[in-house]
N, C-alpha and C positions, 0 to 999 in steps of 0.2 A: 166667168163674167168680168172679173177684173181685167183680164187680158182683152176681152172684147171691147170694153169701154176705155181701154188704155189708161187705167189708173191702178197703180201698184200699192197705193196707200189705203185703199178700201179693203175691208175684210168681209168675206162672205161665208156664211154657214150653210151647210147642205148635208144631205144624207143623215138627217136626225133620226134617232130611234122614235118609234111612235110615243113612247113614254115621255121622252124629252120634248117632242113636238107638242104634246098635250100640256106639259109644264109651261111652255111658252104661249099657251092659249090658242094654238092652231087647231083648226077644225079637222076631224078625222072622217074620211069618207070610205065607202065600200066600192068595190069594183063594179063597173058597168060593162065589163068586157073590153072590147077594142075601142080606142079613142078614134076621133075623126081622122087622125093621121095614121091609123093602123097599128098603134102600139097597144099591147095588152097591158091593162092596168093591174097593179098588184091587188091582192084581196083587200088589204087595208092600206091607206096612205094618207099623209097629211096634205091639206090644201095650202096654197101659198101664203106667206106672211112676209112682211118687210118691217124690220126693226132698226131704228137708228139710235145708237147709244153714244152719249157724250164721252169726251176723254175722262171725265170723272166717274164713268161707268153708271150713269143714270139714264133712264129711258127718255129720249127726246121726242121720238115719233114712232108710231106703230100703225100698221095696217094689216088686218087679217081678212082672209077671203073665204067664203063658203063655196066658191066655184073657181075653176081654174082660168076664168076669162078676165079680160080687161085689167091687166097688170098696170101699175103706175108707169107713166111716161117719165123716164129718168131725166130728160132735159127739163121738163116742168118741175120735177122734184128738186133738181139742182138749183134752178132759178129761185124757187121758194126758199131753199136753204140759204142761198146767197143773201136774199132779203132778210131772213131771220137773223143771220149772223151779223150783217151790217147794221141792223137796227136793234141788236141785243134783245130779240123777241124771245120771251120765255116759252118753255114747254107748257102745254095746257093740260087740263084734266087732273091737276094736282090736288084739288080740294077733296078732303076726306071727312069733313065734318057732317053734322046732321043736315038733312034737307027737308 
């Protein structure tokens, strides 16, 4: 993917074990046989997730999916990140107190 989008500075994780995928909060699915493009699904596999981690190694953005459809549009994501960085916009969802 880094080659496809011509960015050597991004790091991509792939080929996670199911245990590691579950640790990251990814959903695990069972095979439905062949996909719409004719690929045989494995018996168990993780659904997609996108995690953006800051240079300080804290989670800034995450998206996990229960289906393999409608992945984020990277051009929109990059625009949103440009805005967040330019405006020093903090990560959200950090509150851990009582509700």
